[in-house]
ZADO-1210 file (C-alpha; in nm, 4 decimals, padded with zeros to 6 digits):
<atoms>
<atom x="-02.7590" y="-00.4200" z="-00.0757" code="MET" pos="1"/>
<atom x="-02.7452" y="-00.2342" z="00.2598" code="PRO" pos="2"/>
<atom x="-03.0537" y="-00.0200" z="00.3260" code="ARG" pos="3"/>
<atom x="-02.8613" y="00.3088" z="00.3484" code="PHE" pos="4"/>
<atom x="-02.7095" y="00.2444" z="00.0036" code="ALA" pos="5"/>
<atom x="-03.0573" y="00.2019" z="-00.1442" code="VAL" pos="6"/>
<atom x="-03.1664" y="00.5257" z="00.0225" code="ILE" pos="7"/>
<atom x="-02.8682" y="00.7100" z="-00.1248" code="LEU" pos="8"/>
<atom x="-02.9483" y="00.5818" z="-00.4733" code="LEU" pos="9"/>
<atom x="-03.2990" y="00.7256" z="-00.4327" code="LEU" pos="10"/>
<atom x="-03.1589" y="01.0570" z="-00.3136" code="VAL" pos="11"/>
<atom x="-02.9315" y="01.0728" z="-00.6185" code="LEU" pos="12"/>
<atom x="-03.2387" y="01.0411" z="-00.8389" code="ALA" pos="13"/>
<atom x="-03.3699" y="01.3725" z="-00.7067" code="CYS" pos="14"/>
<atom x="-03.0902" y="01.5971" z="-00.8345" code="VAL" pos="15"/>
<atom x="-02.9787" y="01.7115" z="-01.1770" code="ALA" pos="16"/>
<atom x="-02.8006" y="01.4775" z="-01.4255" code="PRO" pos="17"/>
<atom x="-02.4246" y="01.4635" z="-01.4681" code="ALA" pos="18"/>
<atom x="-02.2061" y="01.4111" z="-01.7732" code="ALA" pos="19"/>
<atom x="-02.0583" y="01.0651" z="-01.8207" code="ALA" pos="20"/>
<atom x="-01.7452" y="01.0268" z="-01.6020" code="GLN" pos="21"/>
<atom x="-01.5457" y="00.7448" z="-01.4377" code="GLN" pos="22"/>
<atom x="-01.3591" y="00.7729" z="-01.1039" code="ARG" pos="23"/>
<atom x="-01.4494" y="00.6874" z="-00.8316" code="PRO" pos="24"/>
<atom x="-01.6903" y="00.4549" z="-01.0156" code="LEU" pos="25"/>
<atom x="-01.5712" y="00.1237" z="-01.1587" code="VAL" pos="26"/>
<atom x="-01.8799" y="00.0476" z="-01.3707" code="THR" pos="27"/>
<atom x="-01.7792" y="00.1405" z="-01.7267" code="GLU" pos="28"/>
<atom x="-01.9587" y="00.4066" z="-01.9308" code="GLU" pos="29"/>
<atom x="-02.0495" y="00.3029" z="-02.2893" code="PRO" pos="30"/>
<atom x="-01.9361" y="00.6455" z="-02.4153" code="LEU" pos="31"/>
<atom x="-01.5737" y="00.6997" z="-02.5195" code="THR" pos="32"/>
<atom x="-01.3649" y="01.0101" z="-02.4538" code="ILE" pos="33"/>
<atom x="-01.3337" y="01.1203" z="-02.8180" code="GLY" pos="34"/>
<atom x="-01.0737" y="01.1067" z="-03.0935" code="ALA" pos="35"/>
<atom x="-00.7370" y="01.2455" z="-02.9891" code="GLY" pos="36"/>
<atom x="-00.8377" y="01.2960" z="-02.6256" code="GLU" pos="37"/>
<atom x="-00.6363" y="01.1476" z="-02.3388" code="VAL" pos="38"/>
<atom x="-00.7772" y="01.0911" z="-01.9893" code="LEU" pos="39"/>
<atom x="-00.5362" y="01.0330" z="-01.6991" code="VAL" pos="40"/>
<atom x="-00.6567" y="00.9128" z="-01.3582" code="GLU" pos="41"/>
<atom x="-00.4404" y="00.8992" z="-01.0445" code="ILE" pos="42"/>
<atom x="-00.5762" y="00.7727" z="-00.7142" code="GLY" pos="43"/>
<atom x="-00.5376" y="00.5531" z="-00.4084" code="ALA" pos="44"/>
<atom x="-00.7518" y="00.3067" z="-00.2116" code="ASP" pos="45"/>
<atom x="-00.7416" y="00.1846" z="00.1472" code="TYR" pos="46"/>
<atom x="-00.9390" y="-00.1158" z="00.2696" code="GLY" pos="47"/>
<atom x="-00.9667" y="-00.2949" z="00.6031" code="THR" pos="48"/>
<atom x="-00.9937" y="-00.6710" z="00.6483" code="GLY" pos="49"/>
<atom x="-00.8937" y="-00.7639" z="00.2919" code="VAL" pos="50"/>
<atom x="-00.8481" y="-01.1395" z="00.2468" code="GLU" pos="51"/>
<atom x="-00.6294" y="-01.3209" z="-00.0067" code="PHE" pos="52"/>
<atom x="-00.7600" y="-01.6796" z="-00.0104" code="PRO" pos="53"/>
<atom x="-00.4853" y="-01.8208" z="-00.2339" code="ALA" pos="54"/>
<atom x="-00.2030" y="-01.7105" z="-00.0019" code="SER" pos="55"/>
<atom x="-00.3967" y="-01.7150" z="00.3265" code="GLY" pos="56"/>
<atom x="-00.3082" y="-01.3537" z="00.4143" code="LEU" pos="57"/>
<atom x="-00.5548" y="-01.1048" z="00.5612" code="LYS" pos="58"/>
<atom x="-00.5127" y="-00.7441" z="00.6686" code="GLY" pos="59"/>
<atom x="-00.5428" y="-00.3780" z="00.5746" code="ASP" pos="60"/>
<atom x="-00.4457" y="-00.2905" z="00.2180" code="LEU" pos="61"/>
<atom x="-00.3107" y="00.0331" z="00.0682" code="TRP" pos="62"/>
<atom x="-00.3183" y="00.0583" z="-00.3122" code="ARG" pos="63"/>
<atom x="-00.1560" y="00.3514" z="-00.4793" code="GLY" pos="64"/>
<atom x="-00.0728" y="00.5392" z="-00.6767" code="PRO" pos="65"/>
<atom x="-00.3287" y="00.3743" z="-00.9019" code="LEU" pos="66"/>
<atom x="-00.2912" y="00.5070" z="-01.2548" code="VAL" pos="67"/>
<atom x="-00.5291" y="00.4793" z="-01.5491" code="GLY" pos="68"/>
<atom x="-00.4779" y="00.6159" z="-01.9001" code="VAL" pos="69"/>
<atom x="-00.7496" y="00.6201" z="-02.1682" code="SER" pos="70"/>
<atom x="-00.6575" y="00.7222" z="-02.5231" code="ILE" pos="71"/>
<atom x="-00.9237" y="00.8121" z="-02.7779" code="GLY" pos="72"/>
<atom x="-00.8063" y="00.6326" z="-03.0920" code="ILE" pos="73"/>
<atom x="-01.1192" y="00.7268" z="-03.2879" code="SER" pos="74"/>
<atom x="-01.4555" y="00.8915" z="-03.2328" code="SER" pos="75"/>
<atom x="-01.6015" y="00.5593" z="-03.1148" code="ILE" pos="76"/>
<atom x="-01.3055" y="00.3688" z="-02.9646" code="ALA" pos="77"/>
<atom x="-01.0526" y="00.4108" z="-02.6871" code="GLU" pos="78"/>
<atom x="-00.7549" y="00.2197" z="-02.5507" code="LEU" pos="79"/>
<atom x="-00.7315" y="00.1834" z="-02.1709" code="GLN" pos="80"/>
<atom x="-00.4304" y="00.0922" z="-01.9563" code="ILE" pos="81"/>
<atom x="-00.4813" y="00.0652" z="-01.5796" code="ASP" pos="82"/>
<atom x="-00.2437" y="-00.0437" z="-01.3056" code="GLY" pos="83"/>
<atom x="-00.0622" y="00.0610" z="-00.9915" code="GLY" pos="84"/>
<atom x="00.2919" y="00.0981" z="-00.8642" code="PHE" pos="85"/>
<atom x="00.2582" y="-00.0089" z="-00.5021" code="TYR" pos="86"/>
<atom x="00.0231" y="-00.2266" z="-00.2961" code="ASN" pos="87"/>
<atom x="00.1030" y="-00.2714" z="00.0735" code="ARG" pos="88"/>
<atom x="-00.0721" y="-00.5166" z="00.3057" code="LEU" pos="89"/>
<atom x="-00.0420" y="-00.4882" z="00.6832" code="SER" pos="90"/>
<atom x="-00.0791" y="-00.8558" z="00.7775" code="ILE" pos="91"/>
<atom x="-00.3206" y="-00.9248" z="01.0622" code="ASP" pos="92"/>
<atom x="-00.3721" y="-01.2971" z="01.0023" code="GLU" pos="93"/>
<atom x="-00.2078" y="-01.5893" z="00.8228" code="ARG" pos="94"/>
<atom x="-00.4001" y="-01.9057" z="00.7354" code="ARG" pos="95"/>
<atom x="-00.3105" y="-02.2305" z="00.5638" code="ALA" pos="96"/>
<atom x="-00.3906" y="-02.1895" z="00.1929" code="ALA" pos="97"/>
<atom x="-00.2985" y="-02.3540" z="-00.1389" code="PRO" pos="98"/>
<atom x="-00.0204" y="-02.1022" z="-00.2143" code="LEU" pos="99"/>
<atom x="00.0827" y="-02.0072" z="00.1395" code="SER" pos="100"/>
<atom x="00.4051" y="-02.2083" z="00.1025" code="GLY" pos="101"/>
<atom x="00.5196" y="-01.9774" z="-00.1783" code="LEU" pos="102"/>
<atom x="00.4862" y="-01.6558" z="00.0235" code="VAL" pos="103"/>
<atom x="00.8281" y="-01.5161" z="00.1119" code="ASP" pos="104"/>
<atom x="00.6996" y="-01.2298" z="00.3312" code="ALA" pos="105"/>
<atom x="00.8094" y="-01.3149" z="00.6856" code="THR" pos="106"/>
<atom x="00.7265" y="-00.9902" z="00.8648" code="GLY" pos="107"/>
<atom x="00.3995" y="-00.8143" z="00.9368" code="ASP" pos="108"/>
<atom x="00.3823" y="-00.6424" z="00.5938" code="THR" pos="109"/>
<atom x="00.4119" y="-00.7404" z="00.2292" code="THR" pos="110"/>
<atom x="00.4013" y="-00.5373" z="-00.0898" code="SER" pos="111"/>
<atom x="00.3819" y="-00.5704" z="-00.4672" code="ASP" pos="112"/>
<atom x="00.2665" y="-00.3897" z="-00.7799" code="VAL" pos="113"/>
<atom x="-00.0918" y="-00.3903" z="-00.9099" code="GLU" pos="114"/>
<atom x="-00.1859" y="-00.6154" z="-01.2019" code="ASP" pos="115"/>
<atom x="-00.2041" y="-00.4176" z="-01.5278" code="ILE" pos="116"/>
<atom x="-00.5319" y="-00.4253" z="-01.7239" code="VAL" pos="117"/>
<atom x="-00.5219" y="-00.3471" z="-02.0972" code="VAL" pos="118"/>
<atom x="-00.8635" y="-00.2896" z="-02.2556" code="ALA" pos="119"/>
<atom x="-01.0394" y="-00.1638" z="-02.5665" code="THR" pos="120"/>
<atom x="-01.3796" y="00.0048" z="-02.5419" code="LYS" pos="121"/>
<atom x="-01.6035" y="00.0655" z="-02.8442" code="ILE" pos="122"/>
<atom x="-01.9172" y="00.2798" z="-02.8491" code="ASN" pos="123"/>
<atom x="-02.1516" y="00.0827" z="-03.0758" code="VAL" pos="124"/>
<atom x="-02.4621" y="00.3043" z="-03.0542" code="LEU" pos="125"/>
<atom x="-02.4954" y="00.6669" z="-02.9534" code="ARG" pos="126"/>
<atom x="-02.7654" y="00.7579" z="-02.7064" code="GLU" pos="127"/>
<atom x="-03.0873" y="00.9070" z="-02.8442" code="THR" pos="128"/>
<atom x="-03.4124" y="01.0135" z="-02.6851" code="GLU" pos="129"/>
<atom x="-03.5614" y="00.6707" z="-02.7453" code="GLY" pos="130"/>
<atom x="-03.2659" y="00.4391" z="-02.6838" code="ARG" pos="131"/>
<atom x="-02.9651" y="00.4060" z="-02.4528" code="PRO" pos="132"/>
<atom x="-02.6010" y="00.4266" z="-02.5516" code="ALA" pos="133"/>
<atom x="-02.4501" y="00.0841" z="-02.6141" code="LEU" pos="134"/>
<atom x="-02.0867" y="-00.0233" z="-02.5999" code="GLY" pos="135"/>
<atom x="-01.8580" y="-00.3218" z="-02.5604" code="VAL" pos="136"/>
<atom x="-01.5320" y="-00.3597" z="-02.3698" code="ARG" pos="137"/>
<atom x="-01.2664" y="-00.6305" z="-02.4012" code="PHE" pos="138"/>
<atom x="-00.9940" y="-00.6439" z="-02.1358" code="ALA" pos="139"/>
<atom x="-00.6982" y="-00.8583" z="-02.0352" code="THR" pos="140"/>
<atom x="-00.5549" y="-00.8562" z="-01.6835" code="ARG" pos="141"/>
<atom x="-00.1825" y="-00.9364" z="-01.6801" code="LEU" pos="142"/>
<atom x="-00.0034" y="-01.1255" z="-01.3975" code="PRO" pos="143"/>
<atom x="00.2268" y="-00.8474" z="-01.2755" code="ASN" pos="144"/>
<atom x="00.1759" y="-00.9148" z="-00.9024" code="ALA" pos="145"/>
<atom x="00.3511" y="-01.2356" z="-00.7980" code="GLY" pos="146"/>
<atom x="00.2331" y="-01.5083" z="-00.5634" code="ASN" pos="147"/>
<atom x="00.5587" y="-01.4724" z="-00.3664" code="GLU" pos="148"/>
<atom x="00.4244" y="-01.1542" z="-00.2104" code="SER" pos="149"/>
<atom x="00.0894" y="-01.3178" z="-00.1335" code="GLY" pos="150"/>
<atom x="-00.0915" y="-01.0379" z="-00.3204" code="LEU" pos="151"/>
<atom x="-00.0893" y="-01.1837" z="-00.6726" code="GLY" pos="152"/>
<atom x="-00.2089" y="-01.4994" z="-00.8427" code="LEU" pos="153"/>
<atom x="00.0302" y="-01.5172" z="-01.1429" code="ASP" pos="154"/>
<atom x="-00.2670" y="-01.5762" z="-01.3725" code="THR" pos="155"/>
<atom x="-00.4030" y="-01.3995" z="-01.6807" code="THR" pos="156"/>
<atom x="-00.7746" y="-01.3094" z="-01.7023" code="ASP" pos="157"/>
<atom x="-00.9960" y="-01.2111" z="-01.9951" code="PHE" pos="158"/>
<atom x="-01.3065" y="-00.9914" z="-01.9513" code="LEU" pos="159"/>
<atom x="-01.5786" y="-00.9139" z="-02.2075" code="ALA" pos="160"/>
<atom x="-01.8540" y="-00.6710" z="-02.1072" code="THR" pos="161"/>
<atom x="-02.1661" y="-00.5181" z="-02.2611" code="LEU" pos="162"/>
<atom x="-02.2103" y="-00.1530" z="-02.1562" code="LEU" pos="163"/>
<atom x="-02.5414" y="00.0371" z="-02.1460" code="VAL" pos="164"/>
<atom x="-02.6073" y="00.3962" z="-02.0395" code="GLY" pos="165"/>
<atom x="-02.9162" y="00.6186" z="-02.0430" code="LYS" pos="166"/>
<atom x="-03.0214" y="00.9562" z="-01.9106" code="THR" pos="167"/>
<atom x="-03.3911" y="00.9535" z="-01.8182" code="VAL" pos="168"/>
<atom x="-03.5225" y="01.2937" z="-01.7130" code="GLN" pos="169"/>
<atom x="-03.2804" y="01.3827" z="-01.4329" code="SER" pos="170"/>
<atom x="-03.1185" y="01.0394" z="-01.3845" code="ILE" pos="171"/>
<atom x="-02.8031" y="00.8998" z="-01.5461" code="ARG" pos="172"/>
<atom x="-02.7855" y="00.5217" z="-01.5070" code="VAL" pos="173"/>
<atom x="-02.5116" y="00.2934" z="-01.6423" code="VAL" pos="174"/>
<atom x="-02.5187" y="-00.0866" z="-01.6438" code="GLY" pos="175"/>
<atom x="-02.2587" y="-00.3535" z="-01.7250" code="ASN" pos="176"/>
<atom x="-02.2968" y="-00.7284" z="-01.7766" code="VAL" pos="177"/>
<atom x="-02.0466" y="-00.9726" z="-01.9168" code="GLY" pos="178"/>
<atom x="-01.8233" y="-01.2771" z="-01.8918" code="LEU" pos="179"/>
<atom x="-01.4948" y="-01.3105" z="-01.7077" code="GLY" pos="180"/>
<atom x="-01.2559" y="-01.5978" z="-01.7798" code="ILE" pos="181"/>
<atom x="-01.0304" y="-01.6136" z="-01.4747" code="LEU" pos="182"/>
<atom x="-00.7145" y="-01.8215" z="-01.4608" code="GLY" pos="183"/>
<atom x="-00.6861" y="-02.0911" z="-01.1947" code="ASN" pos="184"/>
<atom x="-00.3802" y="-02.0229" z="-00.9729" code="PRO" pos="185"/>
<atom x="-00.3694" y="-02.3855" z="-00.8575" code="ILE" pos="186"/>
<atom x="-00.4093" y="-02.5676" z="-01.1901" code="GLU" pos="187"/>
<atom x="-00.2661" y="-02.3956" z="-01.4956" code="GLY" pos="188"/>
<atom x="-00.4850" y="-02.5825" z="-01.7446" code="SER" pos="189"/>
<atom x="-00.8105" y="-02.4841" z="-01.5687" code="ALA" pos="190"/>
<atom x="-01.0163" y="-02.1655" z="-01.5556" code="GLN" pos="191"/>
<atom x="-01.3215" y="-02.0251" z="-01.3813" code="ASN" pos="192"/>
<atom x="-01.5947" y="-01.8457" z="-01.5767" code="ASP" pos="193"/>
<atom x="-01.7749" y="-01.5744" z="-01.3784" code="VAL" pos="194"/>
<atom x="-02.0645" y="-01.3365" z="-01.4429" code="LEU" pos="195"/>
<atom x="-01.9544" y="-00.9724" z="-01.4426" code="LEU" pos="196"/>
<atom x="-02.2040" y="-00.7068" z="-01.3319" code="TYR" pos="197"/>
<atom x="-02.2176" y="-00.3386" z="-01.2504" code="GLY" pos="198"/>
<atom x="-02.4664" y="-00.0539" z="-01.2116" code="VAL" pos="199"/>
<atom x="-02.3964" y="00.3101" z="-01.1290" code="SER" pos="200"/>
<atom x="-02.5868" y="00.6351" z="-01.0791" code="VAL" pos="201"/>
<atom x="-02.4233" y="00.9778" z="-01.1172" code="ALA" pos="202"/>
<atom x="-02.6019" y="01.3034" z="-01.0345" code="ARG" pos="203"/>
<atom x="-02.4951" y="01.6679" z="-01.0281" code="ALA" pos="204"/>
<atom x="-02.6259" y="01.9097" z="-00.7648" code="PHE" pos="205"/>
<atom x="-02.4222" y="02.2063" z="-00.8987" code="THR" pos="206"/>
<atom x="-02.2474" y="02.2677" z="-01.2299" code="ASP" pos="207"/>
<atom x="-01.9252" y="02.1317" z="-01.0750" code="ARG" pos="208"/>
<atom x="-02.0189" y="01.8891" z="-00.7957" code="ALA" pos="209"/>
<atom x="-02.1718" y="01.5420" z="-00.8250" code="GLU" pos="210"/>
<atom x="-02.2814" y="01.2574" z="-00.6014" code="LEU" pos="211"/>
<atom x="-02.2214" y="00.9059" z="-00.7311" code="VAL" pos="212"/>
<atom x="-02.3017" y="00.5488" z="-00.6302" code="ALA" pos="213"/>
<atom x="-02.1801" y="00.2206" z="-00.7757" code="ASP" pos="214"/>
<atom x="-02.2464" y="-00.1523" z="-00.7309" code="LEU" pos="215"/>
<atom x="-01.9907" y="-00.3740" z="-00.9071" code="ASN" pos="216"/>
<atom x="-01.8453" y="-00.7236" z="-00.8905" code="GLY" pos="217"/>
<atom x="-01.8536" y="-01.0758" z="-01.0303" code="HIS" pos="218"/>
<atom x="-02.0347" y="-01.3966" z="-00.9397" code="VAL" pos="219"/>
<atom x="-01.8993" y="-01.7516" z="-00.9440" code="HIS" pos="220"/>
<atom x="-02.1611" y="-01.9415" z="-01.1447" code="THR" pos="221"/>
<atom x="-02.0447" y="-02.3039" z="-01.1752" code="SER" pos="222"/>
<atom x="-02.1630" y="-02.5769" z="-00.9406" code="SER" pos="223"/>
<atom x="-01.8197" y="-02.6650" z="-00.8055" code="GLY" pos="224"/>
<atom x="-01.6078" y="-02.4711" z="-00.5587" code="GLU" pos="225"/>
<atom x="-01.4311" y="-02.1687" z="-00.7034" code="ALA" pos="226"/>
<atom x="-01.0528" y="-02.1714" z="-00.7241" code="ALA" pos="227"/>
<atom x="-00.8910" y="-01.9424" z="-00.4651" code="PRO" pos="228"/>
<atom x="-00.8963" y="-01.5832" z="-00.5850" code="GLY" pos="229"/>
<atom x="-01.1714" y="-01.6437" z="-00.8435" code="THR" pos="230"/>
<atom x="-01.4697" y="-01.6656" z="-00.6089" code="ASP" pos="231"/>
<atom x="-01.7623" y="-01.4243" z="-00.5869" code="THR" pos="232"/>
<atom x="-01.6637" y="-01.0622" z="-00.5165" code="ARG" pos="233"/>
<atom x="-01.8584" y="-00.7371" z="-00.4964" code="GLY" pos="234"/>
<atom x="-01.8517" y="-00.3884" z="-00.3507" code="SER" pos="235"/>
<atom x="-02.0544" y="-00.0686" z="-00.3203" code="ILE" pos="236"/>
<atom x="-01.8934" y="00.2700" z="-00.3754" code="ARG" pos="237"/>
<atom x="-02.0564" y="00.5919" z="-00.2582" code="ILE" pos="238"/>
<atom x="-01.8890" y="00.9268" z="-00.3078" code="GLY" pos="239"/>
<atom x="-01.8606" y="01.2515" z="-00.4919" code="GLY" pos="240"/>
<atom x="-01.6470" y="01.4436" z="-00.7373" code="ARG" pos="241"/>
<atom x="-01.5763" y="01.8086" z="-00.8045" code="TYR" pos="242"/>
<atom x="-01.4633" y="01.9621" z="-01.1334" code="SER" pos="243"/>
<atom x="-01.1701" y="02.2039" z="-01.1356" code="ILE" pos="244"/>
<atom x="-01.1740" y="02.4240" z="-01.4414" code="GLY" pos="245"/>
<atom x="-01.2643" y="02.2585" z="-01.7704" code="SER" pos="246"/>
<atom x="-01.0205" y="01.9643" z="-01.7630" code="ALA" pos="247"/>
<atom x="-00.9631" y="01.8487" z="-01.4041" code="GLY" pos="248"/>
<atom x="-01.1687" y="01.6724" z="-01.1386" code="ARG" pos="249"/>
<atom x="-01.1071" y="01.5480" z="-00.7834" code="VAL" pos="250"/>
<atom x="-01.3046" y="01.2615" z="-00.6286" code="ASP" pos="251"/>
<atom x="-01.3456" y="01.0723" z="-00.3037" code="ALA" pos="252"/>
<atom x="-01.5683" y="00.7971" z="-00.1713" code="GLY" pos="253"/>
<atom x="-01.6181" y="00.5050" z="00.0623" code="ILE" pos="254"/>
<atom x="-01.6047" y="00.1370" z="-00.0348" code="ILE" pos="255"/>
<atom x="-01.8222" y="-00.1269" z="00.1315" code="ILE" pos="256"/>
<atom x="-01.7394" y="-00.4924" z="00.0651" code="GLY" pos="257"/>
<atom x="-02.0201" y="-00.7377" z="-00.0027" code="LEU" pos="258"/>
<atom x="-01.8290" y="-01.0619" z="00.0642" code="THR" pos="259"/>
<atom x="-01.5808" y="-01.1738" z="00.3282" code="GLU" pos="260"/>
<atom x="-01.3032" y="-01.1483" z="00.0667" code="ARG" pos="261"/>
<atom x="-01.3706" y="-00.7796" z="00.0018" code="ASP" pos="262"/>
<atom x="-01.2692" y="-00.4905" z="00.2299" code="PRO" pos="263"/>
<atom x="-01.5011" y="-00.4551" z="00.5282" code="GLY" pos="264"/>
<atom x="-01.4924" y="-00.0832" z="00.4599" code="ILE" pos="265"/>
<atom x="-01.2510" y="00.1330" z="00.2687" code="GLY" pos="266"/>
<atom x="-01.1886" y="00.4749" z="00.1186" code="VAL" pos="267"/>
<atom x="-01.0824" y="00.5954" z="-00.2244" code="THR" pos="268"/>
<atom x="-00.9685" y="00.9317" z="-00.3569" code="PHE" pos="269"/>
<atom x="-00.8098" y="01.0606" z="-00.6752" code="GLY" pos="270"/>
<atom x="-00.7694" y="01.3143" z="-00.9531" code="TYR" pos="271"/>
<atom x="-00.8636" y="01.2993" z="-01.3233" code="THR" pos="272"/>
<atom x="-00.7361" y="01.5193" z="-01.6056" code="HIS" pos="273"/>
<atom x="-00.8424" y="01.5236" z="-01.9717" code="VAL" pos="274"/>
<atom x="-00.6512" y="01.6933" z="-02.2521" code="PHE" pos="275"/>
<atom x="-00.6296" y="01.7006" z="-02.6301" code="LYS" pos="276"/>
<atom x="-00.3194" y="01.5079" z="-02.7330" code="ALA" pos="277"/>
<atom x="-00.3430" y="01.4696" z="-03.1095" code="PHE" pos="278"/>
<atom x="-00.5705" y="01.5075" z="-03.4108" code="SER" pos="279"/>
<atom x="-00.6893" y="01.2348" z="-03.6425" code="LEU" pos="280"/>
</atoms>
């Protein structure tokens, strides 16, 4: 991890704790939003030097609007649907790659939708003074983005994650670890199993404003070479969020890629709104 990111994590430990929230973090909280509650997130990302090893494309990527909806189906469970309507890559480089012959983008840009992720999160244990909150999350990523655009893999992935969260004195720390079964875009009968990981820190310095930091990604663990698009990925997010009234929140942050496949540096910003939709 870059030294300045470590320093920021230490700085975050010196301010007051924040309630469990999500954007701009990607590490999942073990807590759910509550029965009958609906959380809607809308945002956008921009990254430089993003590489797509299956199609051989590389360039600057806009993603947005990115939309996430979480529905509290009980006091301990929620349904999540996340996706995006438009991804646009400004192509800086084309390389020979396993699926480069399928790409039909002939100009200096290509676009597609974002893959949709459907997930269920369950809060198994509530947090107490002597133990952390514990949850599990099961997710499926659907192949909405096609390999013709160069931005998709046309594969389906399954993700299973253990979620842990604890507030210790003035520090809120959340950790994720799990297994990802990623489809192989070259060989339909094969897959690549990866280790999922994530850790985040969220701290409030007023009753409305917070600083946040996040380290998240997955690691290719087998001895052989990873299939294109399933190799090791990771990123650091550093940012803040500000509550508007009792139900809304704006956020912004920077994204720092940890591998050559990830954005060299990027930005993210968005808005989150929570409301009571129904009663159980």
